[in-house]
N, C-alpha and C positions, 0 to 999 in steps of 0.2 A: 504493500500500500504506500510505498515511498512517494510515488508521483502524486497520489491523492493528498498526502500530507503536505507536500511542498506547495501544491496549488491551493490548499485550504487556508494557509496563512495569508491574511490580507497584505502584509508587508512584502511577502515573497511573491505573491501573484502579480504585483505591480512590476516586478523585476524580471520574472521568468519569460523567456522568449524561446519559441521553437526555432532552431537554426538548422539550415541545410549545410552551411559551411562554417567552419570554426571562426573565420574572420568576422562573421556577423555577431560574435560575442564581444567585440571591441566596445568598451564603454559600458558593458553589461556586468551585473553582479552575479547573475545566474542564467542558465540556459538548459534546454532539453534538446537532445538529438536522437533521431531514430535510426535503426538498422534492420536489414533483412536477416533471415536465418543464417546467412553466410557472413554476417558482420560487415556487409557493404553498406555505407551510409545511404539514407533515403532523404528526399527533399521534404517529406512530411510524414505523418503517422500512418498513412495508408499502407497496408501490407506489412507493418512492422512486427518483428519478432522480439526485439529488445530496444531499450532506450537508455541513454546516459542522462543523469542529472549532474550538471557541472556548476560548481559554485566557487567563487573567489575565496581564497584563504590566505592567511598570513601567519604561518607557524612552521618552524624548522626549515625555512627557505621555500616552503610550498606556496605557490601563487594560486593554484587551482586544485580543487579536490573533485575527482570524478568517480561516480558510483553508477554501475550499470546493472539493470534488472531486466528480466524477461517480461514481456507484455502480459502473458498469461501466467498468473500466479505470483508475479513480482518476485521471483527468485533472484537473489543477488548473484551477479556474475563477476563483478570487478569493484575494487576499491583501491584507487591509486591517487598519488599526489604528483604534481608537475611544477617545476620551477620556471618554466617558460612563460612568455607573455600570454600564450593561448594554451589550452589543455591539449593533451596528446602530443606534446612536444618533448620536453626533457623531463624524464622521470626523476622524482626526488622523494626520499623517505621510504616508508614501507608500502609495498604494493601487494595486494592479494587478488587472486582469481579463483573462481569456483567453476566446477562442472555444472551443467544444467540440473543434475540430480542433487545438488547441494553439497557435494563432496569438495573439500578444498583441493584446488589444482596446483597452486603454487603460492609461496610466501617469500618474497624477495625484498631486500633493502637496497635502496639506490642512493647514489650521490652524484649529482651533475650528469645524470643520464646513464651511469654505469653501475652495475651491481657492486655494492659495497657493504659487506656485513654478511649475515646469514642468508643462505639461499636454499630453500627446500621446495621440492616439487613432488607430486603424488600421482599415482595411477588412479583411474576412476573408482576402483574399489577401496581406495584409502591407503594402499601400501606405499611406503616411502620409495621414491624414484631417484631423488637427488638430495644429498645432504652435504653442503659445502660452506666453507667460509671464503669470502671473496674480498679483495682489497683493490679498489679502483679498477674493477673489471678483470683482475687477475686472480685465479684460484690459488688460495694459500694452502688449504687442506680440504679433505672431504672425500666422499665416495658416491658412486651411482649404483643402482640396483636394477635387476631385471624384474619382470612381473612375478616371478616365483620367489623373489626375495634374495636371490643370489647376487653377490657383489660382482660388478663388472670390472674387467681388467683396465678399461679406459672409459672415461665419461664421454658420451657423444656431445656434439655441439649443442649448446642450450637452445639457441634460436638463430636462424639466418633469414634474410629477406629475399623475396622473389627478385629475380633480375633477368636482364637480357643475356643471352649466351655470349660469353666472351667479354662482358663489360661489368663494371662495378655494380654493387647491389644498391637498392634503394629506389624509391619512387621518383626521386629527383632526376636520377640518371635516365630512367625509363621515359619520363615526360620530356626531358630535353631531347631525346632521340625522336619522340613522336612529334614534337613541335615542328621539326623540319618537314614532316609529311603533311601536317595539318593544312598548310596553305594550298596543297595540291587538290584538296577536296572542297575548297570554298566554292560557292555558287558561281557560275560563269558570269563575269562582269560585276561581281560583288565589289562594292566600294562604300566607304563611309569616312567622314571627316575626322572622327575621334577614335581613340583607342578603345578596344573592347576585349573582354575575356569570357571564356566559358569554363566553368568548374565542373569536372566530371568525376565519377567514381566507378569502379568496376572490381569484380572478383577475379582471382586467379586460383583455379582448383589445384589439387595435389599432383596433377599431371602437368601443370603449367599452362593450361588452356584458359583463355580470357572469357568471362561471361558476365552477364548482368550489368552491362555498361549503361549508365544513366547520367543525365544532366542534373546537377544539383542547383546551379545558379548560372545565369547568363545575362550579359549586357545586351545581347542582340540575338533573338530567336533564330535569325537567318543563319547563324553560325553553328547551331546545335547539331544539325545533320553532319556537317563536316567533322565536328569533334567526335561524334559517335562512330563515324566511319573510320576515323584515324585509329580509334581504340580497336575496332573489329579487325583492322588490318595488321595488328601486332602479331609477330610470329610467336610460336610457343615459347613461354618463358621457362627459366629454371625456377621451379617452385620454391616457396619458402619451406624451411624445415623447423621442426621442434623436437628436441631430444633425439636428433639424428634421423627423424622420419619426415617425409614430405607431407605438408599440410596445406590446406587452403588458406588464402589470405586476401586482404583487400588493399586497393590502391586508390588514391585520389590526387588530383592536381588540376592545373589550369592550362588551357591553350590561349594564346594571345594573338590579337590582330593589332599591328602597330603602324597605322598610316602616318602618325606624327613623327615617328622615328625615321621612317623611310624619307619623309619630306625633308627632315633636318639633314640626313645624310646626302640627299641630292643637292641641297642648297650648299653644303660644305664642299661638294665636288665641283661646283660651278666656278 
């Protein structure tokens, strides 16, 4: 009932805003964001499987506190702090995640975006999976375990991001590569005097296939089809991993149309 409680308070309801992109939280003290069952962001509550309650905070270097719940049953899935100007940026302090069945999935302490302190992860049945002490992202000591409780000779990678084959990881790299293709799919003869952007999100399954591409926000609807086509033309990605296994993930970012930048470049060349 977390969402209902948040909206019930008169002081809170005046501040709460449903956001499709995190940039819409600028100047806000709280916000709500929705996701589909693959954790891909949605523009609104339609078809939502889960939602974030995001609130400004000021404790232990935490600027934002994010708590995620399922829409049905309001089962908590996430409780994390971020030191970045917007949530889902730089993790800070203790972060916990739960499986949909309520079992704790992981309990990790962070400092400046890197694990720093105790790190514990669990299997869906509650058995310990990883028990480590980490300092500034480097493991100091600890062990990892298989589903039967046996200690592993080597701990698998905790998490890796989806990426383009042969290139660095992270959605910034992926969107930089896609931006070069975006202009090829603009409507024939398209032109406008001012800059514009389209913010999109999509999922990447455990095989690296892109799915569920959608526009979250747009300065010009005429650019939307080009943005979605650019995403659909992505080659198969190297999927994200968790505890050494391929997993589904979500990506989001912006495509830009820059007539003012091109005009300035042309003027400089004259």
